[in-house]
N, CA, C and O atoms as a Maestro MAE file, in Angstrom:
{
 s_m_m2io_version
 :::
 2.0.0
}

f_m_ct {
 s_m_title
 :::
 protein
 m_atom[344] {
  # First column is atom index #
  i_m_mmod_type
  r_m_x_coord
  r_m_y_coord
  r_m_z_coord
  i_m_residue_number
  s_m_chain_name
  s_m_pdb_residue_name
  s_m_pdb_atom_name
  i_m_atomic_number
  :::
  1 25 120.894 98.270 84.619 1 A "MET " " N  " 7
  2 3 120.222 99.942 83.765 1 A "MET " " CA " 6
  3 2 121.250 101.161 83.932 1 A "MET " " C  " 6
  4 15 122.294 101.438 84.523 1 A "MET " " O  " 8
  5 25 120.184 101.802 82.924 2 A "LYS " " N  " 7
  6 3 121.192 102.787 82.894 2 A "LYS " " CA " 6
  7 2 121.082 103.992 84.451 2 A "LYS " " C  " 6
  8 15 121.935 104.205 85.312 2 A "LYS " " O  " 8
  9 25 120.163 104.371 84.348 3 A "SER " " N  " 7
  10 3 119.337 105.049 85.578 3 A "SER " " CA " 6
  11 2 120.491 104.610 87.107 3 A "SER " " C  " 6
  12 15 120.774 105.412 87.997 3 A "SER " " O  " 8
  13 25 120.834 103.575 87.052 4 A "LEU " " N  " 7
  14 3 120.807 102.975 88.572 4 A "LEU " " CA " 6
  15 2 123.026 103.365 88.583 4 A "LEU " " C  " 6
  16 15 123.868 103.489 89.472 4 A "LEU " " O  " 8
  17 25 123.039 103.411 87.006 5 A "ASP " " N  " 7
  18 3 124.942 103.068 86.256 5 A "ASP " " CA " 6
  19 2 125.428 104.541 87.052 5 A "ASP " " C  " 6
  20 15 126.216 104.829 87.954 5 A "ASP " " O  " 8
  21 25 124.190 105.497 85.894 6 A "GLU " " N  " 7
  22 3 124.232 107.098 86.115 6 A "GLU " " CA " 6
  23 2 123.930 107.913 86.969 6 A "GLU " " C  " 6
  24 15 124.611 108.882 87.302 6 A "GLU " " O  " 8
  25 25 122.507 107.479 87.553 7 A "ASP " " N  " 7
  26 3 122.274 109.028 89.057 7 A "ASP " " CA " 6
  27 2 122.082 107.693 90.458 7 A "ASP " " C  " 6
  28 15 121.195 107.876 91.292 7 A "ASP " " O  " 8
  29 25 122.862 106.610 90.542 8 A "GLY " " N  " 7
  30 3 122.543 105.731 91.521 8 A "GLY " " CA " 6
  31 2 120.863 105.051 92.278 8 A "GLY " " C  " 6
  32 15 120.664 104.397 93.302 8 A "GLY " " O  " 8
  33 25 120.130 105.460 91.456 9 A "PHE " " N  " 7
  34 3 118.935 105.168 92.104 9 A "PHE " " CA " 6
  35 2 118.668 104.418 90.743 9 A "PHE " " C  " 6
  36 15 119.384 104.034 89.818 9 A "PHE " " O  " 8
  37 25 117.097 104.373 91.077 10 A "VAL " " N  " 7
  38 3 116.247 103.192 89.750 10 A "VAL " " CA " 6
  39 2 114.993 103.298 90.658 10 A "VAL " " C  " 6
  40 15 114.733 102.939 91.806 10 A "VAL " " O  " 8
  41 25 114.245 104.016 89.548 11 A "ILE " " N  " 7
  42 3 112.660 103.500 90.566 11 A "ILE " " CA " 6
  43 2 111.629 102.808 89.204 11 A "ILE " " C  " 6
  44 15 111.597 102.849 87.975 11 A "ILE " " O  " 8
  45 25 111.094 102.371 89.999 12 A "VAL " " N  " 7
  46 3 110.393 100.890 89.336 12 A "VAL " " CA " 6
  47 2 109.281 101.045 89.076 12 A "VAL " " C  " 6
  48 15 108.739 100.411 89.981 12 A "VAL " " O  " 8
  49 25 108.215 101.591 88.247 13 A "GLU " " N  " 7
  50 3 106.801 101.466 88.704 13 A "GLU " " CA " 6
  51 2 106.491 100.285 87.999 13 A "GLU " " C  " 6
  52 15 106.930 99.559 87.108 13 A "GLU " " O  " 8
  53 25 105.432 100.420 88.876 14 A "ASN " " N  " 7
  54 3 104.179 99.573 88.566 14 A "ASN " " CA " 6
  55 2 104.321 98.161 89.244 14 A "ASN " " C  " 6
  56 15 103.451 97.291 89.293 14 A "ASN " " O  " 8
  57 25 105.638 98.109 89.774 15 A "LEU " " N  " 7
  58 3 106.380 96.779 90.576 15 A "LEU " " CA " 6
  59 2 105.414 95.708 90.917 15 A "LEU " " C  " 6
  60 15 105.381 94.559 90.476 15 A "LEU " " O  " 8
  61 25 104.343 96.495 92.094 16 A "LEU " " N  " 7
  62 3 103.474 95.400 92.814 16 A "LEU " " CA " 6
  63 2 101.972 95.868 92.321 16 A "LEU " " C  " 6
  64 15 101.602 97.021 92.098 16 A "LEU " " O  " 8
  65 25 101.346 94.866 92.233 17 A "PRO " " N  " 7
  66 3 99.496 95.208 91.857 17 A "PRO " " CA " 6
  67 2 98.736 95.911 92.854 17 A "PRO " " C  " 6
  68 15 98.926 95.910 94.071 17 A "PRO " " O  " 8
  69 25 97.806 96.543 92.160 18 A "LEU " " N  " 7
  70 3 97.291 97.741 93.336 18 A "LEU " " CA " 6
  71 2 96.564 97.339 94.247 18 A "LEU " " C  " 6
  72 15 96.415 98.222 95.091 18 A "LEU " " O  " 8
  73 25 95.994 96.344 94.500 19 A "PRO " " N  " 7
  74 3 95.142 95.860 95.439 19 A "PRO " " CA " 6
  75 2 96.247 95.186 96.708 19 A "PRO " " C  " 6
  76 15 95.702 94.771 97.731 19 A "PRO " " O  " 8
  77 25 97.659 95.107 96.607 20 A "LEU " " N  " 7
  78 3 98.310 94.714 97.444 20 A "LEU " " CA " 6
  79 2 99.359 96.421 98.282 20 A "LEU " " C  " 6
  80 15 99.846 96.660 99.387 20 A "LEU " " O  " 8
  81 25 99.214 97.374 96.629 21 A "LEU " " N  " 7
  82 3 100.058 98.369 97.513 21 A "LEU " " CA " 6
  83 2 98.829 99.450 98.340 21 A "LEU " " C  " 6
  84 15 99.118 100.338 99.142 21 A "LEU " " O  " 8
  85 25 97.870 99.193 98.025 22 A "GLU " " N  " 7
  86 3 96.773 99.454 99.376 22 A "GLU " " CA " 6
  87 2 96.513 98.802 100.567 22 A "GLU " " C  " 6
  88 15 96.423 99.523 101.560 22 A "GLU " " O  " 8
  89 25 96.328 97.253 100.747 23 A "ALA " " N  " 7
  90 3 96.581 96.566 101.565 23 A "ALA " " CA " 6
  91 2 97.914 97.103 102.077 23 A "ALA " " C  " 6
  92 15 97.803 96.960 103.294 23 A "ALA " " O  " 8
  93 25 99.241 97.699 101.814 24 A "LEU " " N  " 7
  94 3 100.191 97.920 102.780 24 A "LEU " " CA " 6
  95 2 99.787 99.249 102.876 24 A "LEU " " C  " 6
  96 15 99.774 99.581 104.061 24 A "LEU " " O  " 8
  97 25 99.398 100.296 102.007 25 A "ARG " " N  " 7
  98 3 98.987 101.918 102.604 25 A "ARG " " CA " 6
  99 2 98.835 101.611 103.662 25 A "ARG " " C  " 6
  100 15 99.618 101.915 104.562 25 A "ARG " " O  " 8
  101 25 97.358 100.652 103.883 26 A "ASN " " N  " 7
  102 3 96.442 100.892 104.842 26 A "ASN " " CA " 6
  103 2 97.302 100.274 105.904 26 A "ASN " " C  " 6
  104 15 97.033 100.724 107.018 26 A "ASN " " O  " 8
  105 25 98.335 99.303 105.889 27 A "GLU " " N  " 7
  106 3 98.337 98.525 106.890 27 A "GLU " " CA " 6
  107 2 99.490 99.827 107.727 27 A "GLU " " C  " 6
  108 15 99.304 100.156 108.898 27 A "GLU " " O  " 8
  109 25 100.445 100.323 107.007 28 A "MET " " N  " 7
  110 3 101.268 101.014 106.669 28 A "MET " " CA " 6
  111 2 100.988 102.556 107.710 28 A "MET " " C  " 6
  112 15 101.885 103.029 108.407 28 A "MET " " O  " 8
  113 25 99.674 103.118 107.624 29 A "HIS " " N  " 7
  114 3 98.800 103.687 108.071 29 A "HIS " " CA " 6
  115 2 98.611 103.720 109.201 29 A "HIS " " C  " 6
  116 15 98.550 104.834 109.721 29 A "HIS " " O  " 8
  117 25 98.473 102.743 109.881 30 A "GLU " " N  " 7
  118 3 98.409 101.820 111.196 30 A "GLU " " CA " 6
  119 2 99.124 102.471 112.153 30 A "GLU " " C  " 6
  120 15 98.713 103.144 113.098 30 A "GLU " " O  " 8
  121 25 100.819 102.066 111.640 31 A "MET " " N  " 7
  122 3 101.733 102.073 111.855 31 A "MET " " CA " 6
  123 2 102.539 103.109 112.356 31 A "MET " " C  " 6
  124 15 103.578 102.934 112.993 31 A "MET " " O  " 8
  125 25 101.976 104.336 112.018 32 A "LEU " " N  " 7
  126 3 102.110 105.265 111.608 32 A "LEU " " CA " 6
  127 2 102.534 106.797 112.675 32 A "LEU " " C  " 6
  128 15 101.816 107.760 112.407 32 A "LEU " " O  " 8
  129 25 103.384 106.995 113.571 33 A "GLY " " N  " 7
  130 3 104.121 107.626 115.175 33 A "GLY " " CA " 6
  131 2 103.373 108.916 114.677 33 A "GLY " " C  " 6
  132 15 102.649 109.321 113.767 33 A "GLY " " O  " 8
  133 25 103.975 109.298 115.797 34 A "PRO " " N  " 7
  134 3 104.130 110.945 115.894 34 A "PRO " " CA " 6
  135 2 105.351 111.542 114.278 34 A "PRO " " C  " 6
  136 15 106.196 110.934 113.621 34 A "PRO " " O  " 8
  137 25 104.733 113.180 114.217 35 A "VAL " " N  " 7
  138 3 105.881 113.009 113.201 35 A "VAL " " CA " 6
  139 2 107.317 113.056 113.545 35 A "VAL " " C  " 6
  140 15 107.654 112.366 114.507 35 A "VAL " " O  " 8
  141 25 108.347 113.836 112.852 36 A "GLY " " N  " 7
  142 3 109.703 113.553 113.334 36 A "GLY " " CA " 6
  143 2 109.820 114.410 114.933 36 A "GLY " " C  " 6
  144 15 109.051 115.156 115.539 36 A "GLY " " O  " 8
  145 25 111.472 113.748 115.274 37 A "ARG " " N  " 7
  146 3 111.225 114.067 116.524 37 A "ARG " " CA " 6
  147 2 112.753 115.058 116.412 37 A "ARG " " C  " 6
  148 15 113.448 114.549 117.292 37 A "ARG " " O  " 8
  149 25 113.411 115.960 115.902 38 A "ASN " " N  " 7
  150 3 114.833 116.012 115.555 38 A "ASN " " CA " 6
  151 2 114.600 116.500 114.180 38 A "ASN " " C  " 6
  152 15 113.671 116.228 113.419 38 A "ASN " " O  " 8
  153 25 115.863 117.455 113.965 39 A "SER " " N  " 7
  154 3 116.369 117.512 112.977 39 A "SER " " CA " 6
  155 2 116.618 117.012 111.623 39 A "SER " " C  " 6
  156 15 116.441 117.481 110.499 39 A "SER " " O  " 8
  157 25 117.130 115.803 112.130 40 A "PHE " " N  " 7
  158 3 117.602 114.739 110.986 40 A "PHE " " CA " 6
  159 2 116.467 114.276 110.481 40 A "PHE " " C  " 6
  160 15 116.218 114.471 109.292 40 A "PHE " " O  " 8
  161 25 115.592 113.586 111.300 41 A "GLU " " N  " 7
  162 3 114.459 113.095 111.048 41 A "GLU " " CA " 6
  163 2 113.636 114.622 110.175 41 A "GLU " " C  " 6
  164 15 113.095 114.190 109.157 41 A "GLU " " O  " 8
  165 25 113.502 115.588 110.255 42 A "GLY " " N  " 7
  166 3 112.250 116.255 110.011 42 A "GLY " " CA " 6
  167 2 111.652 116.447 110.978 42 A "GLY " " C  " 6
  168 15 111.722 115.710 111.961 42 A "GLY " " O  " 8
  169 25 110.816 117.651 110.888 43 A "PHE " " N  " 7
  170 3 109.969 117.967 112.353 43 A "PHE " " CA " 6
  171 2 108.491 117.759 111.616 43 A "PHE " " C  " 6
  172 15 107.527 118.181 112.255 43 A "PHE " " O  " 8
  173 25 108.267 117.224 110.494 44 A "GLN " " N  " 7
  174 3 107.053 117.406 109.390 44 A "GLN " " CA " 6
  175 2 107.051 116.228 108.909 44 A "GLN " " C  " 6
  176 15 106.321 116.167 107.920 44 A "GLN " " O  " 8
  177 25 107.740 114.879 109.272 45 A "THR " " N  " 7
  178 3 107.805 113.904 108.738 45 A "THR " " CA " 6
  179 2 107.276 112.631 109.728 45 A "THR " " C  " 6
  180 15 107.439 112.859 110.927 45 A "THR " " O  " 8
  181 25 106.740 111.486 109.433 46 A "GLN " " N  " 7
  182 3 106.497 110.372 110.304 46 A "GLN " " CA " 6
  183 2 107.356 109.183 109.211 46 A "GLN " " C  " 6
  184 15 107.513 109.057 107.996 46 A "GLN " " O  " 8
  185 25 107.721 108.538 110.312 47 A "ARG " " N  " 7
  186 3 108.570 107.017 110.141 47 A "ARG " " CA " 6
  187 2 107.938 106.051 110.892 47 A "ARG " " C  " 6
  188 15 107.180 106.120 111.859 47 A "ARG " " O  " 8
  189 25 108.641 104.653 109.920 48 A "ILE " " N  " 7
  190 3 108.044 103.577 110.389 48 A "ILE " " CA " 6
  191 2 109.679 103.296 110.462 48 A "ILE " " C  " 6
  192 15 110.416 103.652 109.543 48 A "ILE " " O  " 8
  193 25 110.088 102.735 111.445 49 A "TYR " " N  " 7
  194 3 111.084 101.837 111.606 49 A "TYR " " CA " 6
  195 2 110.810 100.217 111.722 49 A "TYR " " C  " 6
  196 15 109.653 99.801 111.786 49 A "TYR " " O  " 8
  197 25 111.955 99.316 111.744 50 A "LEU " " N  " 7
  198 3 111.854 97.963 112.034 50 A "LEU " " CA " 6
  199 2 110.367 97.161 111.026 50 A "LEU " " C  " 6
  200 15 109.842 96.086 111.318 50 A "LEU " " O  " 8
  201 25 109.975 98.064 109.848 51 A "VAL " " N  " 7
  202 3 109.066 97.451 109.136 51 A "VAL " " CA " 6
  203 2 109.043 96.046 109.143 51 A "VAL " " C  " 6
  204 15 108.016 95.573 109.630 51 A "VAL " " O  " 8
  205 25 109.888 95.241 108.739 52 A "LEU " " N  " 7
  206 3 109.961 93.520 108.637 52 A "LEU " " CA " 6
  207 2 109.625 93.084 109.555 52 A "LEU " " C  " 6
  208 15 108.861 92.120 109.603 52 A "LEU " " O  " 8
  209 25 110.128 93.706 110.598 53 A "ALA " " N  " 7
  210 3 110.235 93.246 111.977 53 A "ALA " " CA " 6
  211 2 108.384 92.949 112.323 53 A "ALA " " C  " 6
  212 15 107.801 91.951 112.746 53 A "ALA " " O  " 8
  213 25 108.051 93.862 112.049 54 A "ARG " " N  " 7
  214 3 106.485 94.801 112.234 54 A "ARG " " CA " 6
  215 2 105.532 93.369 111.774 54 A "ARG " " C  " 6
  216 15 104.905 92.596 112.498 54 A "ARG " " O  " 8
  217 25 105.765 93.383 109.841 55 A "THR " " N  " 7
  218 3 104.872 93.242 109.248 55 A "THR " " CA " 6
  219 2 105.712 92.295 108.487 55 A "THR " " C  " 6
  220 15 106.936 92.301 108.360 55 A "THR " " O  " 8
  221 25 104.445 91.117 107.789 56 A "SER " " N  " 7
  222 3 105.184 90.270 106.393 56 A "SER " " CA " 6
  223 2 104.481 90.807 105.538 56 A "SER " " C  " 6
  224 15 105.260 90.508 104.634 56 A "SER " " O  " 8
  225 25 103.763 91.291 105.064 57 A "SER " " N  " 7
  226 3 103.356 92.396 104.248 57 A "SER " " CA " 6
  227 2 103.499 92.380 103.252 57 A "SER " " C  " 6
  228 15 102.867 91.992 102.270 57 A "SER " " O  " 8
  229 25 105.046 93.149 103.581 58 A "CYS " " N  " 7
  230 3 105.938 93.771 102.799 58 A "CYS " " CA " 6
  231 2 107.378 92.762 102.144 58 A "CYS " " C  " 6
  232 15 108.516 93.057 101.777 58 A "CYS " " O  " 8
  233 25 106.549 91.397 102.251 59 A "ASN " " N  " 7
  234 3 107.548 90.558 102.014 59 A "ASN " " CA " 6
  235 2 107.425 90.361 100.419 59 A "ASN " " C  " 6
  236 15 108.513 90.193 99.868 59 A "ASN " " O  " 8
  237 25 106.156 90.349 99.478 60 A "PRO " " N  " 7
  238 3 106.446 90.540 98.138 60 A "PRO " " CA " 6
  239 2 107.190 91.833 97.270 60 A "PRO " " C  " 6
  240 15 107.446 91.905 96.068 60 A "PRO " " O  " 8
  241 25 107.436 92.848 98.411 61 A "LEU " " N  " 7
  242 3 108.431 93.520 98.335 61 A "LEU " " CA " 6
  243 2 109.835 93.577 97.844 61 A "LEU " " C  " 6
  244 15 110.457 93.965 96.855 61 A "LEU " " O  " 8
  245 25 110.057 92.978 99.056 62 A "ILE " " N  " 7
  246 3 111.277 92.507 98.892 62 A "ILE " " CA " 6
  247 2 112.064 91.106 98.141 62 A "ILE " " C  " 6
  248 15 113.174 90.889 97.656 62 A "ILE " " O  " 8
  249 25 110.661 90.240 98.379 63 A "GLU " " N  " 7
  250 3 111.225 89.155 97.450 63 A "GLU " " CA " 6
  251 2 111.381 88.875 95.908 63 A "GLU " " C  " 6
  252 15 112.018 88.031 95.279 63 A "GLU " " O  " 8
  253 25 110.305 90.221 95.434 64 A "HIS " " N  " 7
  254 3 110.056 90.628 93.734 64 A "HIS " " CA " 6
  255 2 111.910 90.406 93.491 64 A "HIS " " C  " 6
  256 15 112.940 90.817 94.027 64 A "HIS " " O  " 8
  257 25 111.475 89.384 92.202 65 A "PRO " " N  " 7
  258 3 112.519 88.816 91.100 65 A "PRO " " CA " 6
  259 2 113.240 90.198 90.483 65 A "PRO " " C  " 6
  260 15 114.440 90.057 90.250 65 A "PRO " " O  " 8
  261 25 112.664 91.527 90.186 66 A "LEU " " N  " 7
  262 3 113.104 92.540 89.737 66 A "LEU " " CA " 6
  263 2 113.707 93.019 91.204 66 A "LEU " " C  " 6
  264 15 114.867 92.660 91.001 66 A "LEU " " O  " 8
  265 25 113.725 93.403 92.123 67 A "VAL " " N  " 7
  266 3 114.452 93.858 93.462 67 A "VAL " " CA " 6
  267 2 115.280 92.949 93.866 67 A "VAL " " C  " 6
  268 15 116.051 93.522 94.636 67 A "VAL " " O  " 8
  269 25 115.631 91.562 93.760 68 A "LEU " " N  " 7
  270 3 116.549 90.820 94.240 68 A "LEU " " CA " 6
  271 2 117.588 90.626 92.681 68 A "LEU " " C  " 6
  272 15 118.746 90.221 92.779 68 A "LEU " " O  " 8
  273 25 117.041 90.934 91.476 69 A "ASP " " N  " 7
  274 3 118.190 91.345 90.309 69 A "ASP " " CA " 6
  275 2 118.631 92.191 90.639 69 A "ASP " " C  " 6
  276 15 119.836 91.950 90.703 69 A "ASP " " O  " 8
  277 25 118.351 93.591 91.066 70 A "LEU " " N  " 7
  278 3 118.824 94.560 91.472 70 A "LEU " " CA " 6
  279 2 119.865 94.623 92.485 70 A "LEU " " C  " 6
  280 15 120.982 95.140 92.489 70 A "LEU " " O  " 8
  281 25 119.207 93.963 93.336 71 A "LEU " " N  " 7
  282 3 120.282 93.751 94.232 71 A "LEU " " CA " 6
  283 2 121.656 93.335 94.045 71 A "LEU " " C  " 6
  284 15 122.664 93.904 94.464 71 A "LEU " " O  " 8
  285 25 121.545 91.923 93.142 72 A "ASP " " N  " 7
  286 3 122.671 90.963 92.523 72 A "ASP " " CA " 6
  287 2 123.664 91.994 91.902 72 A "ASP " " C  " 6
  288 15 124.886 91.960 92.041 72 A "ASP " " O  " 8
  289 25 122.873 93.017 91.119 73 A "THR " " N  " 7
  290 3 123.584 93.987 90.237 73 A "THR " " CA " 6
  291 2 124.152 94.931 91.008 73 A "THR " " C  " 6
  292 15 125.241 95.357 90.624 73 A "THR " " O  " 8
  293 25 123.613 95.439 92.165 74 A "PHE " " N  " 7
  294 3 124.729 96.384 92.658 74 A "PHE " " CA " 6
  295 2 125.544 96.331 93.460 74 A "PHE " " C  " 6
  296 15 126.590 96.954 93.638 74 A "PHE " " O  " 8
  297 25 124.851 95.240 94.177 75 A "PHE " " N  " 7
  298 3 126.207 94.500 95.344 75 A "PHE " " CA " 6
  299 2 127.230 93.013 95.074 75 A "PHE " " C  " 6
  300 15 127.867 92.383 95.919 75 A "PHE " " O  " 8
  301 25 127.083 92.716 93.359 76 A "LEU " " N  " 7
  302 3 127.349 91.513 93.199 76 A "LEU " " CA " 6
  303 2 126.961 90.604 93.970 76 A "LEU " " C  " 6
  304 15 127.994 90.095 94.406 76 A "LEU " " O  " 8
  305 25 126.160 90.135 94.365 77 A "THR " " N  " 7
  306 3 126.875 88.797 94.711 77 A "THR " " CA " 6
  307 2 124.974 89.007 95.457 77 A "THR " " C  " 6
  308 15 124.472 90.115 95.652 77 A "THR " " O  " 8
  309 25 124.239 87.641 95.749 78 A "ARG " " N  " 7
  310 3 122.885 87.523 96.349 78 A "ARG " " CA " 6
  311 2 123.174 88.307 98.192 78 A "ARG " " C  " 6
  312 15 123.781 87.880 99.174 78 A "ARG " " O  " 8
  313 25 122.256 89.799 97.888 79 A "ALA " " N  " 7
  314 3 122.099 90.048 99.352 79 A "ALA " " CA " 6
  315 2 120.974 89.715 100.484 79 A "ALA " " C  " 6
  316 15 119.905 89.196 100.163 79 A "ALA " " O  " 8
  317 25 121.215 89.969 101.508 80 A "ILE " " N  " 7
  318 3 120.014 89.861 102.520 80 A "ILE " " CA " 6
  319 2 119.538 91.213 102.796 80 A "ILE " " C  " 6
  320 15 120.285 92.106 103.197 80 A "ILE " " O  " 8
  321 25 117.804 91.415 102.496 81 A "LEU " " N  " 7
  322 3 117.438 92.394 102.724 81 A "LEU " " CA " 6
  323 2 116.830 92.878 104.358 81 A "LEU " " C  " 6
  324 15 115.811 92.747 105.036 81 A "LEU " " O  " 8
  325 25 117.833 93.343 104.424 82 A "SER " " N  " 7
  326 3 116.852 93.458 106.609 82 A "SER " " CA " 6
  327 2 116.395 94.422 107.253 82 A "SER " " C  " 6
  328 15 115.737 94.377 108.293 82 A "SER " " O  " 8
  329 25 116.844 95.644 106.449 83 A "GLY " " N  " 7
  330 3 116.189 96.854 107.023 83 A "GLY " " CA " 6
  331 2 115.260 97.402 105.855 83 A "GLY " " C  " 6
  332 15 115.372 97.473 104.631 83 A "GLY " " O  " 8
  333 25 114.212 97.786 106.866 84 A "LEU " " N  " 7
  334 3 112.779 98.480 105.900 84 A "LEU " " CA " 6
  335 2 112.562 99.593 106.454 84 A "LEU " " C  " 6
  336 15 112.520 99.751 107.675 84 A "LEU " " O  " 8
  337 25 112.372 100.652 105.437 85 A "GLN " " N  " 7
  338 3 111.557 101.849 106.728 85 A "GLN " " CA " 6
  339 2 110.429 102.762 106.128 85 A "GLN " " C  " 6
  340 15 110.898 103.086 105.037 85 A "GLN " " O  " 8
  341 25 109.327 103.290 106.237 86 A "ALA " " N  " 7
  342 3 108.572 103.721 105.244 86 A "ALA " " CA " 6
  343 2 108.836 104.836 105.872 86 A "ALA " " C  " 6
  344 15 108.382 105.902 105.454 86 A "ALA " " O  " 8
  :::
 }
 m_bond[343] {
  # First column is bond index #
  i_m_from
  i_m_to
  i_m_order
  :::
  1 1 2 1
  2 2 3 1
  3 3 4 2
  4 3 5 1
  5 5 6 1
  6 6 7 1
  7 7 8 2
  8 7 9 1
  9 9 10 1
  10 10 11 1
  11 11 12 2
  12 11 13 1
  13 13 14 1
  14 14 15 1
  15 15 16 2
  16 15 17 1
  17 17 18 1
  18 18 19 1
  19 19 20 2
  20 19 21 1
  21 21 22 1
  22 22 23 1
  23 23 24 2
  24 23 25 1
  25 25 26 1
  26 26 27 1
  27 27 28 2
  28 27 29 1
  29 29 30 1
  30 30 31 1
  31 31 32 2
  32 31 33 1
  33 33 34 1
  34 34 35 1
  35 35 36 2
  36 35 37 1
  37 37 38 1
  38 38 39 1
  39 39 40 2
  40 39 41 1
  41 41 42 1
  42 42 43 1
  43 43 44 2
  44 43 45 1
  45 45 46 1
  46 46 47 1
  47 47 48 2
  48 47 49 1
  49 49 50 1
  50 50 51 1
  51 51 52 2
  52 51 53 1
  53 53 54 1
  54 54 55 1
  55 55 56 2
  56 55 57 1
  57 57 58 1
  58 58 59 1
  59 59 60 2
  60 59 61 1
  61 61 62 1
  62 62 63 1
  63 63 64 2
  64 63 65 1
  65 65 66 1
  66 66 67 1
  67 67 68 2
  68 67 69 1
  69 69 70 1
  70 70 71 1
  71 71 72 2
  72 71 73 1
  73 73 74 1
  74 74 75 1
  75 75 76 2
  76 75 77 1
  77 77 78 1
  78 78 79 1
  79 79 80 2
  80 79 81 1
  81 81 82 1
  82 82 83 1
  83 83 84 2
  84 83 85 1
  85 85 86 1
  86 86 87 1
  87 87 88 2
  88 87 89 1
  89 89 90 1
  90 90 91 1
  91 91 92 2
  92 91 93 1
  93 93 94 1
  94 94 95 1
  95 95 96 2
  96 95 97 1
  97 97 98 1
  98 98 99 1
  99 99 100 2
  100 99 101 1
  101 101 102 1
  102 102 103 1
  103 103 104 2
  104 103 105 1
  105 105 106 1
  106 106 107 1
  107 107 108 2
  108 107 109 1
  109 109 110 1
  110 110 111 1
  111 111 112 2
  112 111 113 1
  113 113 114 1
  114 114 115 1
  115 115 116 2
  116 115 117 1
  117 117 118 1
  118 118 119 1
  119 119 120 2
  120 119 121 1
  121 121 122 1
  122 122 123 1
  123 123 124 2
  124 123 125 1
  125 125 126 1
  126 126 127 1
  127 127 128 2
  128 127 129 1
  129 129 130 1
  130 130 131 1
  131 131 132 2
  132 131 133 1
  133 133 134 1
  134 134 135 1
  135 135 136 2
  136 135 137 1
  137 137 138 1
  138 138 139 1
  139 139 140 2
  140 139 141 1
  141 141 142 1
  142 142 143 1
  143 143 144 2
  144 143 145 1
  145 145 146 1
  146 146 147 1
  147 147 148 2
  148 147 149 1
  149 149 150 1
  150 150 151 1
  151 151 152 2
  152 151 153 1
  153 153 154 1
  154 154 155 1
  155 155 156 2
  156 155 157 1
  157 157 158 1
  158 158 159 1
  159 159 160 2
  160 159 161 1
  161 161 162 1
  162 162 163 1
  163 163 164 2
  164 163 165 1
  165 165 166 1
  166 166 167 1
  167 167 168 2
  168 167 169 1
  169 169 170 1
  170 170 171 1
  171 171 172 2
  172 171 173 1
  173 173 174 1
  174 174 175 1
  175 175 176 2
  176 175 177 1
  177 177 178 1
  178 178 179 1
  179 179 180 2
  180 179 181 1
  181 181 182 1
  182 182 183 1
  183 183 184 2
  184 183 185 1
  185 185 186 1
  186 186 187 1
  187 187 188 2
  188 187 189 1
  189 189 190 1
  190 190 191 1
  191 191 192 2
  192 191 193 1
  193 193 194 1
  194 194 195 1
  195 195 196 2
  196 195 197 1
  197 197 198 1
  198 198 199 1
  199 199 200 2
  200 199 201 1
  201 201 202 1
  202 202 203 1
  203 203 204 2
  204 203 205 1
  205 205 206 1
  206 206 207 1
  207 207 208 2
  208 207 209 1
  209 209 210 1
  210 210 211 1
  211 211 212 2
  212 211 213 1
  213 213 214 1
  214 214 215 1
  215 215 216 2
  216 215 217 1
  217 217 218 1
  218 218 219 1
  219 219 220 2
  220 219 221 1
  221 221 222 1
  222 222 223 1
  223 223 224 2
  224 223 225 1
  225 225 226 1
  226 226 227 1
  227 227 228 2
  228 227 229 1
  229 229 230 1
  230 230 231 1
  231 231 232 2
  232 231 233 1
  233 233 234 1
  234 234 235 1
  235 235 236 2
  236 235 237 1
  237 237 238 1
  238 238 239 1
  239 239 240 2
  240 239 241 1
  241 241 242 1
  242 242 243 1
  243 243 244 2
  244 243 245 1
  245 245 246 1
  246 246 247 1
  247 247 248 2
  248 247 249 1
  249 249 250 1
  250 250 251 1
  251 251 252 2
  252 251 253 1
  253 253 254 1
  254 254 255 1
  255 255 256 2
  256 255 257 1
  257 257 258 1
  258 258 259 1
  259 259 260 2
  260 259 261 1
  261 261 262 1
  262 262 263 1
  263 263 264 2
  264 263 265 1
  265 265 266 1
  266 266 267 1
  267 267 268 2
  268 267 269 1
  269 269 270 1
  270 270 271 1
  271 271 272 2
  272 271 273 1
  273 273 274 1
  274 274 275 1
  275 275 276 2
  276 275 277 1
  277 277 278 1
  278 278 279 1
  279 279 280 2
  280 279 281 1
  281 281 282 1
  282 282 283 1
  283 283 284 2
  284 283 285 1
  285 285 286 1
  286 286 287 1
  287 287 288 2
  288 287 289 1
  289 289 290 1
  290 290 291 1
  291 291 292 2
  292 291 293 1
  293 293 294 1
  294 294 295 1
  295 295 296 2
  296 295 297 1
  297 297 298 1
  298 298 299 1
  299 299 300 2
  300 299 301 1
  301 301 302 1
  302 302 303 1
  303 303 304 2
  304 303 305 1
  305 305 306 1
  306 306 307 1
  307 307 308 2
  308 307 309 1
  309 309 310 1
  310 310 311 1
  311 311 312 2
  312 311 313 1
  313 313 314 1
  314 314 315 1
  315 315 316 2
  316 315 317 1
  317 317 318 1
  318 318 319 1
  319 319 320 2
  320 319 321 1
  321 321 322 1
  322 322 323 1
  323 323 324 2
  324 323 325 1
  325 325 326 1
  326 326 327 1
  327 327 328 2
  328 327 329 1
  329 329 330 1
  330 330 331 1
  331 331 332 2
  332 331 333 1
  333 333 334 1
  334 334 335 1
  335 335 336 2
  336 335 337 1
  337 337 338 1
  338 338 339 1
  339 339 340 2
  340 339 341 1
  341 341 342 1
  342 342 343 1
  343 343 344 2
  :::
 }
}
């Protein structure tokens, strides 16, 4: 992918269907804690750590064939995606 090679990132639009995104948004909203604790996180941000350990609703995202292909392209072998934050 051109943007991955040139910019180091890629944005994939419409990867997941809207009903799944809405369900993920609702579940993530319930897990959000207080705003950031320090200058690294920012004092106006909210974060969710260990998302994969806390819910399986993100599995369609990390198991999506395009995501797996991107991992293969970037890492040159099948990677294990084990960390997800929101």
